[in-house]
VEXVEXDO-286849 format. One record per atom (N, C-alpha, C): residue number from 1; residue in three letters; atom name; z, x, y. Coordinates in Angstrom, 1 decimal. Layout:
BEGIN
LUMLUM NUM ALA CA Z X Y
...
//
This chain:
BEGIN
LUMLUM 1 MET N 25.7 -111.1 47.3
LUMLUM 1 MET CA 26.6 -110.0 47.1
LUMLUM 1 MET C 26.0 -108.5 46.8
LUMLUM 2 THR N 26.0 -107.5 47.6
LUMLUM 2 THR CA 25.4 -106.3 47.3
LUMLUM 2 THR C 26.3 -105.3 46.4
LUMLUM 3 GLN N 25.9 -104.5 45.6
LUMLUM 3 GLN CA 26.6 -103.7 44.8
LUMLUM 3 GLN C 25.9 -102.4 44.9
LUMLUM 4 LYS N 26.8 -101.3 45.2
LUMLUM 4 LYS CA 26.3 -100.0 45.3
LUMLUM 4 LYS C 26.9 -99.1 44.0
LUMLUM 5 LEU N 26.0 -98.1 43.6
LUMLUM 5 LEU CA 26.3 -97.5 42.4
LUMLUM 5 LEU C 27.3 -96.4 42.6
LUMLUM 6 THR N 28.0 -96.0 41.5
LUMLUM 6 THR CA 28.8 -95.0 41.5
LUMLUM 6 THR C 28.4 -93.8 40.7
LUMLUM 7 THR N 27.2 -94.1 40.1
LUMLUM 7 THR CA 26.6 -93.0 39.0
LUMLUM 7 THR C 25.1 -93.3 39.1
LUMLUM 8 PHE N 24.4 -92.2 38.7
LUMLUM 8 PHE CA 22.9 -92.3 38.3
LUMLUM 8 PHE C 22.6 -93.5 37.2
LUMLUM 9 VAL N 21.7 -94.1 37.4
LUMLUM 9 VAL CA 21.2 -95.2 36.3
LUMLUM 9 VAL C 19.7 -95.3 36.4
LUMLUM 10 HIS N 19.0 -95.6 35.2
LUMLUM 10 HIS CA 17.8 -95.4 35.0
LUMLUM 10 HIS C 17.5 -96.7 34.6
LUMLUM 11 VAL N 16.3 -97.4 35.2
LUMLUM 11 VAL CA 15.9 -98.9 35.2
LUMLUM 11 VAL C 14.3 -98.7 35.3
LUMLUM 12 VAL N 13.8 -99.8 34.8
LUMLUM 12 VAL CA 12.3 -99.9 34.8
LUMLUM 12 VAL C 12.2 -101.2 35.7
LUMLUM 13 ASN N 11.2 -100.7 36.6
LUMLUM 13 ASN CA 10.5 -101.7 37.6
LUMLUM 13 ASN C 9.6 -102.6 37.0
LUMLUM 14 PRO N 10.0 -103.9 36.7
LUMLUM 14 PRO CA 9.3 -105.1 36.0
LUMLUM 14 PRO C 7.8 -105.2 36.6
LUMLUM 15 ASP N 7.8 -105.0 37.9
LUMLUM 15 ASP CA 6.3 -105.2 38.4
LUMLUM 15 ASP C 5.6 -103.9 38.2
LUMLUM 16 THR N 5.9 -102.8 38.3
LUMLUM 16 THR CA 4.8 -101.5 38.0
LUMLUM 16 THR C 5.2 -100.8 36.7
LUMLUM 17 LEU N 6.2 -101.4 35.9
LUMLUM 17 LEU CA 6.6 -100.8 34.6
LUMLUM 17 LEU C 6.7 -99.1 34.6
LUMLUM 18 GLU N 7.3 -98.8 35.9
LUMLUM 18 GLU CA 7.6 -97.4 36.1
LUMLUM 18 GLU C 9.0 -97.3 35.9
LUMLUM 19 ASN N 9.6 -95.9 35.4
LUMLUM 19 ASN CA 10.9 -95.7 35.2
LUMLUM 19 ASN C 11.5 -95.4 36.6
LUMLUM 20 VAL N 12.6 -95.9 37.1
LUMLUM 20 VAL CA 13.1 -95.6 38.5
LUMLUM 20 VAL C 14.5 -95.1 38.1
LUMLUM 21 VAL N 14.9 -94.2 38.8
LUMLUM 21 VAL CA 16.2 -93.6 38.9
LUMLUM 21 VAL C 16.9 -93.9 40.3
LUMLUM 22 LEU N 18.1 -94.5 40.0
LUMLUM 22 LEU CA 18.8 -95.2 40.9
LUMLUM 22 LEU C 20.1 -94.2 41.3
LUMLUM 23 GLU N 20.5 -93.7 42.5
LUMLUM 23 GLU CA 21.3 -92.8 42.7
LUMLUM 23 GLU C 22.7 -93.4 43.2
LUMLUM 24 PRO N 23.9 -92.7 42.9
LUMLUM 24 PRO CA 25.2 -93.0 43.6
LUMLUM 24 PRO C 25.1 -93.3 45.0
LUMLUM 25 GLY N 25.7 -94.6 45.3
LUMLUM 25 GLY CA 25.7 -95.0 46.7
LUMLUM 25 GLY C 24.6 -96.0 47.1
LUMLUM 26 GLN N 23.5 -96.0 46.3
LUMLUM 26 GLN CA 22.3 -96.8 46.6
LUMLUM 26 GLN C 22.6 -98.3 46.0
LUMLUM 27 THR N 22.2 -99.2 46.8
LUMLUM 27 THR CA 22.2 -100.8 46.5
LUMLUM 27 THR C 21.1 -100.8 45.5
LUMLUM 28 VAL N 21.6 -101.7 44.3
LUMLUM 28 VAL CA 20.6 -102.0 43.4
LUMLUM 28 VAL C 19.8 -103.0 43.8
LUMLUM 29 PRO N 18.4 -102.8 43.6
LUMLUM 29 PRO CA 17.7 -103.9 43.6
LUMLUM 29 PRO C 17.8 -105.1 42.9
LUMLUM 30 SER N 17.4 -106.2 43.5
LUMLUM 30 SER CA 17.6 -107.6 42.7
LUMLUM 30 SER C 16.9 -107.5 41.3
LUMLUM 31 TRP N 15.7 -107.0 41.4
LUMLUM 31 TRP CA 14.9 -106.9 40.1
LUMLUM 31 TRP C 15.7 -106.0 39.1
LUMLUM 32 ALA N 16.6 -105.1 39.5
LUMLUM 32 ALA CA 17.3 -104.1 38.5
LUMLUM 32 ALA C 18.6 -104.6 38.2
LUMLUM 33 LYS N 19.4 -105.5 38.9
LUMLUM 33 LYS CA 20.8 -106.1 38.6
LUMLUM 33 LYS C 20.9 -106.5 37.0
LUMLUM 34 ASP N 20.0 -107.0 36.4
LUMLUM 34 ASP CA 20.2 -107.3 35.0
LUMLUM 34 ASP C 20.0 -106.2 34.2
LUMLUM 35 GLN N 19.4 -105.0 34.7
LUMLUM 35 GLN CA 19.4 -104.0 33.7
LUMLUM 35 GLN C 20.6 -102.9 33.8
LUMLUM 36 VAL N 21.4 -103.1 34.8
LUMLUM 36 VAL CA 22.5 -102.3 34.9
LUMLUM 36 VAL C 23.6 -102.9 34.1
LUMLUM 37 THR N 24.0 -102.8 32.9
LUMLUM 37 THR CA 24.9 -103.4 32.3
LUMLUM 37 THR C 26.4 -102.8 32.2
LUMLUM 38 ASN N 26.6 -101.6 32.6
LUMLUM 38 ASN CA 27.8 -101.0 32.7
LUMLUM 38 ASN C 28.6 -101.3 34.0
LUMLUM 39 PRO N 29.7 -102.0 34.0
LUMLUM 39 PRO CA 30.4 -102.5 35.1
LUMLUM 39 PRO C 31.0 -101.4 35.9
LUMLUM 40 LYS N 31.3 -100.2 35.2
LUMLUM 40 LYS CA 31.6 -98.8 35.7
LUMLUM 40 LYS C 30.7 -98.2 36.8
LUMLUM 41 ALA N 29.3 -98.8 36.5
LUMLUM 41 ALA CA 28.5 -97.9 37.6
LUMLUM 41 ALA C 28.4 -98.6 39.0
LUMLUM 42 PHE N 29.1 -99.6 39.1
LUMLUM 42 PHE CA 29.2 -100.2 40.4
LUMLUM 42 PHE C 30.5 -99.8 41.1
LUMLUM 43 GLU N 30.6 -99.7 42.7
LUMLUM 43 GLU CA 31.6 -99.6 43.3
LUMLUM 43 GLU C 32.2 -100.9 43.3
LUMLUM 44 ALA N 33.8 -100.8 43.4
LUMLUM 44 ALA CA 34.4 -102.1 43.5
LUMLUM 44 ALA C 34.5 -102.7 44.8
LUMLUM 45 THR N 34.3 -103.8 44.8
LUMLUM 45 THR CA 34.5 -104.7 46.1
LUMLUM 45 THR C 35.6 -105.4 46.4
LUMLUM 46 ASP N 35.8 -105.8 47.5
LUMLUM 46 ASP CA 37.2 -106.2 48.0
LUMLUM 46 ASP C 37.4 -107.6 47.1
LUMLUM 47 ASP N 36.4 -108.3 46.7
LUMLUM 47 ASP CA 36.5 -109.7 45.8
LUMLUM 47 ASP C 36.7 -109.4 44.5
LUMLUM 48 GLU N 36.4 -108.2 44.1
LUMLUM 48 GLU CA 36.3 -107.8 42.5
LUMLUM 48 GLU C 37.6 -106.7 42.3
LUMLUM 49 PRO N 38.7 -107.1 41.7
LUMLUM 49 PRO CA 39.7 -106.1 41.5
LUMLUM 49 PRO C 39.3 -105.0 40.6
LUMLUM 50 THR N 39.9 -103.7 40.8
LUMLUM 50 THR CA 39.5 -102.6 40.0
LUMLUM 50 THR C 40.4 -102.8 38.8
LUMLUM 51 ALA N 40.3 -101.9 37.7
LUMLUM 51 ALA CA 41.0 -101.8 36.5
LUMLUM 51 ALA C 42.5 -101.6 36.8
LUMLUM 52 ALA N 42.8 -100.6 37.9
LUMLUM 52 ALA CA 43.9 -100.3 38.2
LUMLUM 52 ALA C 44.8 -101.6 38.8
LUMLUM 53 ALA N 44.2 -102.2 39.8
LUMLUM 53 ALA CA 44.6 -103.3 40.3
LUMLUM 53 ALA C 44.9 -104.3 39.4
LUMLUM 54 ASP N 44.2 -104.7 38.4
LUMLUM 54 ASP CA 44.4 -105.7 37.4
LUMLUM 54 ASP C 45.4 -105.4 36.3
LUMLUM 55 GLU N 46.5 -105.8 36.5
LUMLUM 55 GLU CA 47.7 -105.5 35.5
LUMLUM 55 GLU C 47.4 -106.1 34.1
LUMLUM 56 THR N 46.4 -107.0 33.8
LUMLUM 56 THR CA 46.3 -107.4 32.5
LUMLUM 56 THR C 45.2 -106.5 31.7
LUMLUM 57 THR N 44.7 -105.6 32.5
LUMLUM 57 THR CA 43.6 -104.7 31.7
LUMLUM 57 THR C 44.4 -103.6 30.9
LUMLUM 58 ASP N 44.1 -103.6 29.7
LUMLUM 58 ASP CA 44.4 -102.5 28.9
LUMLUM 58 ASP C 43.3 -101.5 28.6
LUMLUM 59 THR N 43.6 -100.3 29.7
LUMLUM 59 THR CA 42.6 -99.3 29.5
LUMLUM 59 THR C 42.7 -98.4 28.3
LUMLUM 60 SER N 43.7 -98.8 27.2
LUMLUM 60 SER CA 43.7 -97.8 26.2
LUMLUM 60 SER C 42.6 -98.1 25.0
LUMLUM 61 GLU N 42.4 -99.5 25.2
LUMLUM 61 GLU CA 41.3 -99.9 24.2
LUMLUM 61 GLU C 40.2 -100.6 24.9
LUMLUM 62 SER N 38.9 -100.5 24.5
LUMLUM 62 SER CA 37.9 -100.8 25.2
LUMLUM 62 SER C 37.1 -102.0 24.4
LUMLUM 63 ASP N 36.6 -103.0 25.0
LUMLUM 63 ASP CA 35.8 -103.9 24.3
LUMLUM 63 ASP C 34.4 -103.5 24.3
LUMLUM 64 TYR N 34.0 -102.2 24.9
LUMLUM 64 TYR CA 32.6 -101.8 25.0
LUMLUM 64 TYR C 32.0 -101.3 23.6
LUMLUM 65 ASP N 31.1 -101.9 23.1
LUMLUM 65 ASP CA 30.4 -101.6 21.7
LUMLUM 65 ASP C 29.2 -100.9 22.0
LUMLUM 66 PRO N 28.9 -99.5 21.8
LUMLUM 66 PRO CA 27.7 -98.8 22.1
LUMLUM 66 PRO C 26.5 -99.6 21.2
LUMLUM 67 ALA N 26.8 -100.2 20.3
LUMLUM 67 ALA CA 25.5 -100.6 19.5
LUMLUM 67 ALA C 24.9 -101.8 20.4
LUMLUM 68 SER N 25.6 -102.4 21.3
LUMLUM 68 SER CA 24.9 -103.3 22.1
LUMLUM 68 SER C 24.1 -102.7 23.3
LUMLUM 69 ASP N 24.1 -101.3 23.4
LUMLUM 69 ASP CA 23.4 -101.0 24.6
LUMLUM 69 ASP C 22.5 -99.7 23.9
LUMLUM 70 ASP N 21.4 -99.5 25.0
LUMLUM 70 ASP CA 20.2 -98.4 24.6
LUMLUM 70 ASP C 21.1 -97.0 24.8
LUMLUM 71 VAL N 20.4 -95.8 24.6
LUMLUM 71 VAL CA 20.9 -94.5 24.6
LUMLUM 71 VAL C 21.3 -94.2 26.1
LUMLUM 72 ASP N 20.4 -94.7 27.0
LUMLUM 72 ASP CA 20.9 -94.3 28.4
LUMLUM 72 ASP C 22.0 -95.0 28.9
LUMLUM 73 GLY N 22.1 -96.3 28.6
LUMLUM 73 GLY CA 23.1 -97.3 28.9
LUMLUM 73 GLY C 24.7 -96.7 28.3
LUMLUM 74 VAL N 24.5 -96.2 27.0
LUMLUM 74 VAL CA 25.6 -95.7 26.5
LUMLUM 74 VAL C 26.0 -94.3 27.0
LUMLUM 75 ASN N 25.2 -93.6 27.5
LUMLUM 75 ASN CA 25.4 -92.1 28.2
LUMLUM 75 ASN C 25.8 -92.5 29.5
LUMLUM 76 ASN N 25.3 -93.5 30.3
LUMLUM 76 ASN CA 25.9 -93.8 31.7
LUMLUM 76 ASN C 27.4 -94.3 31.5
LUMLUM 77 TYR N 27.7 -95.1 30.4
LUMLUM 77 TYR CA 29.1 -95.6 30.3
LUMLUM 77 TYR C 29.9 -94.5 30.1
LUMLUM 78 LEU N 29.4 -93.5 29.2
LUMLUM 78 LEU CA 30.5 -92.4 29.0
LUMLUM 78 LEU C 30.6 -91.3 30.2
LUMLUM 79 ALA N 29.5 -91.4 31.2
LUMLUM 79 ALA CA 29.8 -90.5 32.3
LUMLUM 79 ALA C 31.1 -90.9 33.1
LUMLUM 80 ASN N 31.5 -92.3 32.9
LUMLUM 80 ASN CA 32.7 -92.7 33.8
LUMLUM 80 ASN C 33.6 -92.9 32.8
LUMLUM 81 ALA N 33.8 -92.7 31.6
LUMLUM 81 ALA CA 34.9 -93.0 30.7
LUMLUM 81 ALA C 35.8 -91.7 30.4
LUMLUM 82 ASP N 37.2 -92.0 30.3
LUMLUM 82 ASP CA 38.0 -90.8 30.1
LUMLUM 82 ASP C 37.9 -90.4 28.7
LUMLUM 83 GLU N 38.6 -89.3 28.3
LUMLUM 83 GLU CA 38.2 -88.5 27.1
LUMLUM 83 GLU C 38.6 -89.2 25.9
LUMLUM 84 ASP N 39.6 -90.1 25.8
LUMLUM 84 ASP CA 39.9 -91.0 24.7
LUMLUM 84 ASP C 38.8 -91.9 24.4
LUMLUM 85 GLU N 38.3 -92.7 25.6
LUMLUM 85 GLU CA 37.3 -93.6 25.7
LUMLUM 85 GLU C 36.0 -92.9 25.0
LUMLUM 86 VAL N 35.8 -91.7 25.5
LUMLUM 86 VAL CA 34.6 -91.0 25.3
LUMLUM 86 VAL C 34.5 -90.9 23.5
LUMLUM 87 GLN N 35.8 -90.4 23.1
LUMLUM 87 GLN CA 35.8 -90.2 21.6
LUMLUM 87 GLN C 35.7 -91.3 21.0
LUMLUM 88 ARG N 36.2 -92.4 21.4
LUMLUM 88 ARG CA 36.2 -93.8 20.6
LUMLUM 88 ARG C 34.9 -94.2 20.5
LUMLUM 89 VAL N 34.2 -94.1 21.6
LUMLUM 89 VAL CA 32.6 -94.5 21.7
LUMLUM 89 VAL C 32.0 -93.7 20.7
LUMLUM 90 LEU N 32.0 -92.4 20.7
LUMLUM 90 LEU CA 31.2 -91.5 19.9
LUMLUM 90 LEU C 31.4 -91.9 18.6
LUMLUM 91 ALA N 32.8 -92.0 18.2
LUMLUM 91 ALA CA 33.0 -92.5 16.6
LUMLUM 91 ALA C 32.6 -93.6 16.2
LUMLUM 92 ALA N 32.4 -94.6 17.2
LUMLUM 92 ALA CA 31.8 -96.0 17.0
LUMLUM 92 ALA C 30.1 -95.8 16.8
LUMLUM 93 GLU N 29.8 -95.0 17.5
LUMLUM 93 GLU CA 28.4 -94.9 17.5
LUMLUM 93 GLU C 28.0 -94.0 16.1
LUMLUM 94 ALA N 28.7 -93.1 15.8
LUMLUM 94 ALA CA 28.5 -92.3 14.7
LUMLUM 94 ALA C 28.6 -93.4 13.3
LUMLUM 95 ALA N 29.5 -94.0 13.4
LUMLUM 95 ALA CA 29.8 -95.0 12.3
LUMLUM 95 ALA C 28.7 -96.2 12.3
LUMLUM 96 GLY N 27.9 -96.6 13.4
LUMLUM 96 GLY CA 27.0 -97.5 13.5
LUMLUM 96 GLY C 25.6 -97.0 13.4
LUMLUM 97 LYS N 25.0 -97.1 14.8
LUMLUM 97 LYS CA 23.7 -96.7 14.6
LUMLUM 97 LYS C 23.4 -95.2 14.6
LUMLUM 98 ASN N 24.5 -94.2 15.0
LUMLUM 98 ASN CA 24.4 -93.0 15.0
LUMLUM 98 ASN C 23.3 -92.2 15.5
LUMLUM 99 ARG N 22.9 -92.8 16.6
LUMLUM 99 ARG CA 21.6 -92.1 17.4
LUMLUM 99 ARG C 22.0 -90.7 17.9
LUMLUM 100 LYS N 20.9 -89.9 17.7
LUMLUM 100 LYS CA 21.3 -88.4 18.0
LUMLUM 100 LYS C 21.3 -88.2 19.6
LUMLUM 101 GLY N 20.7 -89.0 20.5
LUMLUM 101 GLY CA 20.9 -88.8 21.9
LUMLUM 101 GLY C 22.4 -89.2 22.3
LUMLUM 102 ILE N 23.2 -89.7 21.6
LUMLUM 102 ILE CA 24.4 -90.1 21.9
LUMLUM 102 ILE C 25.5 -89.1 21.0
LUMLUM 103 VAL N 25.3 -89.1 19.7
LUMLUM 103 VAL CA 26.2 -88.4 18.9
LUMLUM 103 VAL C 26.1 -86.9 19.3
LUMLUM 104 GLU N 24.9 -86.4 19.5
LUMLUM 104 GLU CA 24.7 -85.1 20.0
LUMLUM 104 GLU C 24.3 -84.9 21.4
LUMLUM 105 GLY N 24.5 -85.9 22.2
LUMLUM 105 GLY CA 24.1 -85.9 23.7
LUMLUM 105 GLY C 25.1 -85.1 24.5
LUMLUM 106 PRO N 24.8 -85.4 25.7
LUMLUM 106 PRO CA 25.9 -84.8 26.8
LUMLUM 106 PRO C 27.4 -84.9 26.6
LUMLUM 107 TYR N 27.7 -86.0 26.1
LUMLUM 107 TYR CA 29.3 -86.2 26.0
LUMLUM 107 TYR C 29.8 -85.9 24.6
LUMLUM 108 ALA N 29.1 -85.3 23.6
LUMLUM 108 ALA CA 29.5 -85.1 22.4
LUMLUM 108 ALA C 30.6 -83.9 22.3
LUMLUM 109 GLU N 30.7 -83.2 23.1
LUMLUM 109 GLU CA 31.6 -81.9 23.2
LUMLUM 109 GLU C 32.7 -82.1 24.4
LUMLUM 110 VAL N 33.4 -83.2 24.2
LUMLUM 110 VAL CA 34.4 -83.4 25.3
LUMLUM 110 VAL C 35.6 -82.6 24.6
LUMLUM 111 ASP N 36.1 -81.6 25.5
LUMLUM 111 ASP CA 37.6 -81.1 24.8
LUMLUM 111 ASP C 38.7 -81.7 25.3
//
């Protein structure tokens, strides 16, 4: 199954050890699939229901834990999150690892 991206993601090519930026609409290479951990980075496919279509999904609370991701991963997640989720993740990050690239990063000032 091919998955296309909805946002920019940064991955490392394991063969060359070069940083690679994948763009929205681009198909993720097989070597990069394990590096893209945010499910919101992918377009929904016909065989995968979206959160809106899944009535059991509670979007008011997320299981996403910023401590389990690197700075780029957290910021990629925040790029697709609603304002409440951004605030929740930023608060969790501030109470946890408190990484400057997140708590003072591009999503730190959501009004």
